[in-house]
N, C-alpha and C positions, 0 to 999 in steps of 0.2 A: 126430680129425677125425670119427669115427663119432659120438661124443657130441654134437659141435656140430651135425652133420646132423640128428640125432634132435631136438635142442632146436628147431632151425629148423622142422622139420616139424610139431612140436606148437604153436608159438606163431604161426607164419605164418597160419593160418586165423583165429585169434582177432584178429590185427592187421587182417585184411581186413573182419571182421564187427564189430569193436568200435566204439563211438561216442565215448566220452569218453577222451582221452589222459591216462593216469595213470602208466603205467610204460613204460620203454624198456629193451630188452635190446640190447647191442652185442658184436660179436666183431671184432677187429682184429688186423692183422699189421703189425709195424714193426721198427725197429732198437732198439738199446740205447743210443741216442746221448747221453743224460744222463750215463752212467756210463763210456762207452768209455775216455776219455782217463784218467780217475782210476784205473780198474781196470789199464789197460795201464801206467801209471806205476809201480804198486806191484807187480802180479803179472807180472813179466817172466820169459821163458823162460831156462833155463839157458845156451843158446848164443846169447849176446846179439849176436854179429855175424852171425847167420844171414841176416838180411835184407840184409846187404851183398854176399852171394855173388851172382855173376851167372849161376849155373846151379843151378837148384833147382826142386822142385815144392813148392807151398804150397796148401793147401786150408783155407780159414777159414769158419766159420759163426758168425753172430752174430744170430739172429733172435729177436724177442720177440713172444709170443703174449699177447694181452690180452682181457679180458671186462669188461663193465660193466653195472650196473644203476642206472637213473635214475628218480627219483620226482618227478613234477610237483607243485609247490605251486600254480602257476597257469601261465598260458601262458608266462610270461617268466622265471619263477624255478623252479629245481628243485635236488634234491640228488642226489649221485652217489656210488656206490662203484665204484671201478675196481680191478681186480687183474691181474697179469701174470707171465709166466714167461719168462725168457731163459735161452739156452744159449750160453756162450762156448766154442768149442772150435777147435783148430788142429792140423793135421797137416803136418809139414814133412819132406822127404827130399832128400838131396843125395848123389850117387854119383860119384866120381872114380875114374881108374884105380888110385890108391894107398890110397883111403879112402872109407868110407861112414858117413853120419850121418843119423839120423832123430830127430825128437821129436814128442810130442803133448801137449796139455794140455786140460783140461776144467774148467768152472766153471759153476754155475748161480746165477741171481738171481731171487728171487721178490719181488714188491712188491704192496702194497695202499695205496690212498689214497682217503679220503673228501674230497669237494669240494663247493661250492656253485657253481651254475651260472646265468648270466644269458644269455638267448637272444632273438633277434629273427628273425621269419619274414617272408620276401618271396616270396609265391607258393610256389614248390616249394623255395625256398632257405632254409636256416637258417644263421645265424651265431650262434655261441656262445662265450662266454668265461667265465673264473671263476678260482677259487683252490682249490688242493688241498693237503693235506698228505701227501706221499707217504712212505712207509716201505719201504725196500729191505733185504731180507735176503740177504747175499752168501755163498754157500756156499764151502767150502774150494777152494783152487787145487791141482789135482793134476797134476803134471809127470812125464813119464818120457822117457827118452832111450836111444839105442843108438849106440855109437861103435865103428867097426872100422878097424883099419890092415890093408890087404891086403899080404901079404909079397911082396918081390921079392929082388933080389940084395943089397940093402943093409938094408932094414927087415925086422923079424920081425912076426909076426901078433900083433896086440893086439885086444882086445875089452873094452869097459866098459859096463855098464848103470847108469843113474843114476836116481834118483827124487827129487822135491821135493814137500813138502806145506806149504802156507802156510795159515794160519787164515783164515776169512772174517770177517764183521762186519756192521755195520749202516751205512746211509746214510739221513738223513731231512732234512726241511727244508720249505720253501714253494714251491709251483709256481704259475705262471700258464699257462693253456692257451687255445689259439684253435682253434675248429673251423669248418669250412666243410662243410656237407652238402647234398646234393640228393635229394629224395624223389621217387621215381617215383609213388607214391600218397600219400595222406594219412599212411600208416602205415609204409612201407618206403623206405629211403633208404641211400645210401652217402656216404662223407665221408672227409676228411683232418683229422688233428688234429696240432697242433704243442704240445709241452710243454717248458717250460724253468723254471728258478728258482734259488733260493739253497739250497744243500744243504751238509750237515755229514757228512763221513765218519770212522767210527772202525772201522778194519780191522786184522785180524791179531791174533795172540796168540804163536804159536810158529812157527818155521821149522825143518822137519826135512829133513834130506838123508841119502840113502843111496847108497852106491857099491859096486857089485858088480864085482870084477876077474874076469872069465871066463878070458881068456887074456892072459898067464900067470896061472894061479890064485894069488890072494892073498886074505887075510881081508877080509870085507866091512867097510866103514867107515861109521859112522852119526854124524851130528852134530845138535845141537839147540840153539837158542838163542832168546830173545825177540826178536820183531821186530813192531813196531806202526807204524801209519800214521794220522795224524789231519789233516784238511784241511778248510777251509771254502772253498767255491768257487761261482761262478756257473756253471751247467752250459750246455753246448751244447744245441741243441734235440733232442728225441726226435720222430721223424716216424713216423706211423702211418696206415694206411688200413683202413677197416672198413665193415661192414654193420650197419644200425640198424633195429630193429623196435619201433614204438610201439603200446601196447595201450590 
């Protein structure tokens, strides 16, 4: 955020003083909507029935931060380079009188996409569409869990820690996007963007699982095997809202 604020402070005066629009800078915040379902289908948490429990705490974060640089060929045609960074993470905990379980996972996604844009302005409104070639680099899926059985007159104490690591991969394809923007001045505006397209996923390499038996103490077990996932799909839309400055 500090870097973004410094960039805005540097380019905002230029935007207010400039004459010819040649370059546009954009910063936006959105979801990871194009990839959510595909990543959730393959990178599942170890406790698969957790979401069926009726008493739990669940904290999920799935935000995507994006930036873009756009060059105007003329008033209606431009080229753009867009890049983004998304973090998928979830923390779940459930505590009952006789047992306790928690897990967390984290995964990052970085993307870059060149595109050609076609736009039309109506006073302070701009409508833009175009085609993009997105490339998503999906990081490793890292999962950890802790499971405890609380002793009573029947059961004995148990505690198990588990970890799972699944390899990342690449997703690429062809996107169409639609943008609607409102400019407060000739140079500064806000807007919404919708991205969707035909994508191909090539995910995974190895699946690694480790289990540590804390109570009662037993040897740690580790397993590893190949696990891959390939899929061609029409993506759901990714929605983002941003600030745009033209110089």
